[in-house]
Structures are given as C-alpha cells and as structure tokens.
N, C-alpha and C positions, 0 to 999 in steps of 0.2 A: 307426473305422479298422480295417481287416482285419489279421490276423497278417502277411500277406505284405508289406503296406506298412510294417510296423513293423520288418522284419528288416534288419539291417546286419551284414555278416559281415567277419571278418578272415581274410585268406589266411595260412596258416601251414603251409608245405610240409613242414617237419621233423616236425611232429606228425602230419600226414596220412600221411607215409611210414611212421611207426611204428605206424599204426593205433590211436592212443590213443583213449580213450573219451570225450573231451571235444570237442564241436563248438563251436569258438570263435565268439563273436558279441560285438558291442559292447553289446548291450542284451537283457535277457531279456524274454520276452513277459509282459504283465500277466496274472495269474491270472484276472482277470475277463473276458478276451477269449474269444470263442467260437472254437473250432477248427472250420474248415469242411472236411469230409471227403467224399470220393467213394469208392464201392465198385466195384471192377473184378473181374468174375467172380462170378456170382450163382447158383451151384449150392448144394448143401447147406451147405458151409462158408461160402460167400459170404453166405448168409442168416444164418448164425450171426454173422458179422462185423457185418452190419447190425443185428441185434438187440442185440448187445453194446454197440455204439457208440451206438445209439439210447437206451440206458439211462443214458448219461452226460450230465448236464445241461449241461456246458460244451462239448458237441459239437453242431454242426449238420450233418446229412447233406444235401448239396445236389445230388448227382449219382449216377447209377447207370449201369453199363455192362456189357453182355454181348453176345456174338455171336448169342445165341438170343433172339428177340423174346418168346417165351413166358416165359423167365426174367425178362426186363426187366419185363414187365407184372405178373407175379405178385409180384415183389419190391417193385415200386412200390406195389402195393395193400396189401401187408403193412406197409410203412413208413408209409403214410397211416393205417393203423389204430393203429400204435404212437405216431405223432406227428401227430395230426390238426391241430395248430396249428403244425406245423413250417414251415420255409421251403419255397418252391417247389422241386420236384425236377425236374431235367432228366435225360433218359435218352439214352444214346448206344450205338451199335453199334461204335464205334471209340474205343478208350481214348485215342488221341492227341488227340481233341477235348477230353477232360478235361484233359490236360496243357497244352493251349493256354490254359486259363482261369487268369487271374492271381489270381482271388479264391478259388481252392482251395488250401488249405494242405497237405493230406496225402491220401494214398490208402491203401486197403487192397487187397491183391491175393490173390484166391482162385481164380485160373485153374488149369488143368492145369499140371503142373510145367514143361513145355517153354516156357512163356511167362513164368515168374517173373522171370528175370534181365533179359530185354529190357524188360519193363514197369518194373521197379525202376530200372534204369540210366537209362532215359529220364525217369523221374519225378525222379530226382536232378538230371539235367541241366536239368529244367524248374523246379527250385527247390521240389520237393515232398518231404515226408518220407513214409516208407513203413512200413506194417505188412504184412508179407508172410508168406504161409503156408509151412509146411514141406512137403517138403524145400526147402532154401534155393534150389536151382537144379537144372536138369536134369543138368548135368555139372560137373566140377571147374573147368574153365576159366571157366565163366560166373560162378562164385563169386568168382573173382579180378577179373573185369570189374566186378562189382557193388561190390566193396570199393574198387577204384580210383576209381570214379565217386562213391561216397559220400564218400570222403575229399576228392576234388578239389572237390566242390560243397558240402562242409560240411553234410551232411544227417544226419537221424536215421533209424535203422532198428530195427525190432523184429521178430524172427521169431516166428511164431505157435505156439510151443510152450507152450500155455496151462498145462500142468501145472507148468511151471517156477515159476509164481507160488504154488504150493501150499505150505503149511506143512511137509508131510512131507518134500519134497525139501530145503527149507532145513535142516531138522533133520538129515537124513541127511548132508548136506554138513558140518555142524558136527561130527557124531559121527566121521565118517571123518577129517576134518582134525585132530581132537583127539589122534590117536595112540593112542587106547585099544585099537584093533584091531591095533596094531603096524604094521609095514610091509606095505602091500597089494601082493601079488605077482600076483594073478589076479582078474579080474572076469568072471563069467559072465552074459551077457544073453540074453534069449529073448523071442520073441513067437510064440504059436501062431496057427494059421489059415492057410488056403491060398486062392488066388484061386478065384473061381467058375469052374465049367466052362462056358466060352463056346463054344457049338456053331458049326460052320461056318455062316457067313451069306453070302449073295450080295450083290454090290454093289447098292445101292439108290439111287433118286433122292434128291438132297439136298432135305430139307424146305424149303419156301418161307420158313419163319421162321428158318432157320439159315444163317449165313455160314460155310460149310465151309472155304473157302480161308483165311479169317482164323482160324478155329479151329485149323487146322493151323499157320498162321504159320511159324515158323522150322523146323518139323519137315519131313521129306521128304513130298512130295506122294503121296497115295494116293486112290483113289476112295472114296466114302463107304460105310462099313460101319457100321451102327448100333452094333454092339458096341464099336467103337473110340472112340465119342464119349461125352461126359459122364462119369458116374461110373466106368464100366468102362474108361475110357482108362488107368487106373492099371496095368492088367495087360498093357501093350504097351510094349516097350523103346524105341520111337520117342518115347514121351511120358513115361515114368516107370520105376520099378523095382519095382513090385509091393508086396507086404506089407512087405518089408524096407525099401525106401525110404520107405514111409509111416510106419513105426513106429520106425525106428532112432533118430531124433532124440528121440522121446518118452522112451525109456528110457536111451539112451546119454548123454543130457543130465546125469543125476545123476552119472555117472562122470566126464565131462569137467569138470564143475563142481567135483567133489570133489578130483580128482587131477591135472587138467591134464596128461594124458599127453604126453610128448615123444619125439622120435626114433623115429618109426615105421620099422621095418626090413623087415617082411615081411607079406604078406597071402596067405592060402590059403583059397579058397572052394570049396565043393563043394555042388552042388545038382542039382535036376531040374526040367525045364521043366513049366510048368502044363499041365493037361489042356485039350484043346480048342484053340482058335486063339490063346489068349494065349501070350506067350513070356517072361514074367517067371517067376521061380522058383516052383515048387510048394512046395518046401522049400529051405532054405539054411542051411548051417553055414559060418561064417567064423572063422578063427583069425588074430588080429592080434598081432604081437610088437613092442612098443615097447622103449625102452632098458632099462627096469626093470619092465615090466608086460606081462602078457598079457591081452588081451580076447578072449573067446570068445563068439561069437553062435550061437544055434541056433533052430530052429523048433519045438522041443519043450522042456519044462522039463528042466533038468539034474538029474542024480541027486544032489541035495543036500537036506539037511533043510528041509522047509517049502515046496519049490518045486512039488511035485506039485499039480496043480489050478489053479495060477495061470497065467492067459493071457499075462501079461507080467511081467517082473521083472528084478532085478539082484541078484547074489550076490557080495559082496566077501569075498575070502579074505586075511586078514592073518596074520602069524606069532604074534599074540596072541589073535585072535578072528575072528568072521565077522559079517557083517550082510546080511540078506535084506530087500529092499524091493520094493514096487510103487508105484503112484501114491499110495496112501493109507495104507499100513501099513509097519511095519518090525519086524524081530526080530533081536536081537543075542545072540550066544552068546560068552561069555568065561569061561574056566575051568569049562566045563560048565554054567554058569548062563545061563538064557534070560531076556532083558530086552527091554522095548520102548523103554527110554530109559536114559540115564546121567545122573542128576540133577546131578552135580557138573561136567558139561561145560556151560560157560556158553553162552547164546545170543549169537552173535557176528555174525550176518548179519541186517540189517534185513529185516523181512517186507514182502512186496509189497502195495501197495494194490489189486492186481488187475492182470492182464496188460495189459488194454486201458487201464486208468487209468495204469499205469506208462508206456505209450507217450504218452498225452496229456500227462502231467506232463513227460516228457522233451522233447517238442516245445516246450512252453512255456518250460522251463528251459534248453534247448539242451545237455542232457547225455544221453549214450547210455543206453538202458534195459538191463535185466538180460540179455535175449536179444539183445544187440546184434550187428551184422554181423560184427565181428572174431571174436567168440566163436562165432557161428553157423557161420562158415566152417570154423573149426578142428574143430567138432563134426561137420559134415556131410562133410568130405573123406574120412574113412575109409569111409563108406558108399559113395561113388562108387568108391573103389578096390576095395572088396569086389565091387561089381557088375562091374567090369572083369575081376577074377579069375574070377568066375563065367562071364562071356561067353566068355573065352578058355580056360576049363577047365584052368587051371594056376596053380600058386603064383607069386607075383611078389615081386621085391625092390624096395624103395623107398628113394630118396635123399631124406630129409626136407629137407635143406638147400636143394636146388634144385627140389624138388617134381617129380621125374621118376622113372620106373621105370628100373631099372638094366639097360642093354643089352637093351632090349626095345622095338623100334620099333612093333610092333603094339599093345602096351599103351599106349604114349605117344600113339599116334594116337587112342585112345579117351578121352583126357583132355578133349578139347574137340571138339564137332561144329560144322562151319560151317553157318550158317543158310541156309535155302533162298532163293535168288534175291532177289526184292523185299523179303523179310522179314528180310534181314540189316540190322538197324537199329542195332546196337551193335558 
C-alpha cells in the first residue's frame, strides 16, 4: 500500500491560521513504507537532491522532470548508476504531469527561483509534500501564498538550507540563547563574491532540447539569451536576486534561529549593479532595524576580530561578549578570553539526523521539519525587502504587523509580481 493511500487528514483551520508546526493526521505512516519521490529541476542542485535522496534506503525515486531534455537524460543515467535495481523511472518535461500521479508522495524542487512558489503551491494542492530549494520564493507575496496552501492542505515542507542540519549551527544557537553573551544588540552578516561579468550576448535560437517558454513560466517573456538561462539566471532580477538572495538564508539562518527577531522597522540597502548585462547587485550593504536588534549585511567581512579572510560569517555582539561563526567553526570572546565553546552551557536542541532524512521522517510522522515553511518565510522575508530597497535606491520603513511598507506605493508594488499570462497558476 502506498503512502498516499494510507493518508487520512483532519481539517483544523485554527491551527492552520496560526501556522503551527504540526500537520494533523489520523494516522502516522508506517516507518517501513517507502517514500516515493520525484525530482523537479535537474541542474546542479537538482542532481544533488537526486544523489542525497538516492542514498536513503526508505526512499524510491520514481520520476524526474526538467524543461531541458539534456538534463533529463543525464540525470536519469546518473540515477541508474546509483540505483541499478531501483524502480522504473519516468521522465517529464512538464511538472504538472508529476503532480497528476497519485502514487507520488513528495517532490523536491530545484528550479530557478521564479518557479519555486508555483510548483510548491500546486504540489500542496495535489497532496504532495515538498522539499524546496532556497531562496523560498521569488518575492514576498509568493511566500505568503505557499504558506496558505501548505496550511490549507495539511502538507509538509522543508527548505533546502542544508547547513541548518549541522552541529555547529545547533551549538551556536544554544550558546546565544544561554545568555552568556548578554543581550545581543547587533549581528553582522556577510558573504563575499560578486556575479560573473556576463558580456552582451545577442538573441539566439532556442535550442531544440529546451522548452524556453516554460523555463520562463511566470516571469516576463523575453527572447532567448543563453546567459539568462540555467546557472547564470541567478544574476537577473526577473528570476532571482544574485549572490545576496542565494546566500542570505544560509547565514541569516543561524541568527533567526537563535534570536527570532521581531518588529522589523526599517531597511536601508546600498549597492552597485553587476558588471555586464546582469542586473543583480555587484555588492550590497543592507541595514535592518528590528525592535531591539540591528542586523547588518555586507559583501565584505566587517572590521571585527577574526572576520578577515572568511567568505561568509555571522558576528553576534552582546553586552557581555561576542560570538563569530561560519558554517563549521565558532569563536567566543568573554571578558577578553577567547573560547570555542562554553562547557557548562547544556545541549538543549536535538541534533538532526541529516537534512534530507529530517524531511523523510517528517513526512512519515506528519510533523514539520526544522527548516519548515513558517520559519523559512520569516527568515526569507527580510531578504526580499532588502532587494526592494536596493531596486528603489532608498531606505524604506516597514509595518511588520500588516506586512506593508509605510506610505510607499512603489515599494509595496514590488512585494508581489503578477505571473505572466497562461503561467498564472496560483
């Protein structure tokens, strides 16, 4: 019996409205059941999804989808090498055919950013659980649509911030929450690196193996320019937000997990357009002011001890001490003494079994995983607002209660983009 046939759900509108982290169901899925997964979007990260989930014995990968026939063929061959005795794999150019299948329990989504919300929302409606890549969505409004659909259809969602599962982030959260650093008043975040310089390229014929219209999907129509497709799509505002949008969630995650910032009041972004034809930032500095916390983002390491030479990092400033961390290391300074840990701060957060395993366990148990959608939306929203401040080249005031900019129609208009014509599916 498949997972789908076993599921019986309870409607509970009050819990859904609150965005609670329990997806109600009458019966949990037997741990012995195989989870049948399909992968949508088969570029570099999509292939990572395939490899990760192929390594989990309680998962069967049964379908693959991409608008590029070359991606489909290559990934199918790789999967056959990894799972020579696995189930028959069907391939699709249109993800909606996957959602039509009643025997598929969950999908992973590693498409370009502008497709994330549409695929996730439609998957929820079709009764599928979703492991979706970051950033959560193309814009702020899409994140709200995703959350509404997840709650309405009682689904499970995990955002692909793989570093969230690491022991170092868990320990940083425990240390910050312990109070040993005192009250945290400022956190400095950074990620070095600039977009590649993409030269002017002429409009080219669409390759016969690529469905360009569907690749664009909800985004505005444009003639095919190779530099705008596949990996380098990330450096065009119609599809993504460049280095900032790519890495915000990776490092801001440890801040939002530790401190749960509330009451965002202002956003002030300053940056410069990338060289060449890309239009996302070459560099970006953003100052966020919350009720009792400042978060400062930069494209270069801040002038604080230990930051130089680190390509990514977070620096917590408290009234009793500081903590510097990146993905795999941390350094604490209290009363002039430098430490890597504080042994009398207890372990208070259960460690992850692995990011993908956490998703599989959550699907079977009907409990939301660590990087759940409610949390992922709170984490991602400031990134979207920083991009709006950059695009308008001005500081903005934010009303956190109603999620609107204060007296700024132009900024509010950028909170959500209407999808293009026939691709307005949610």
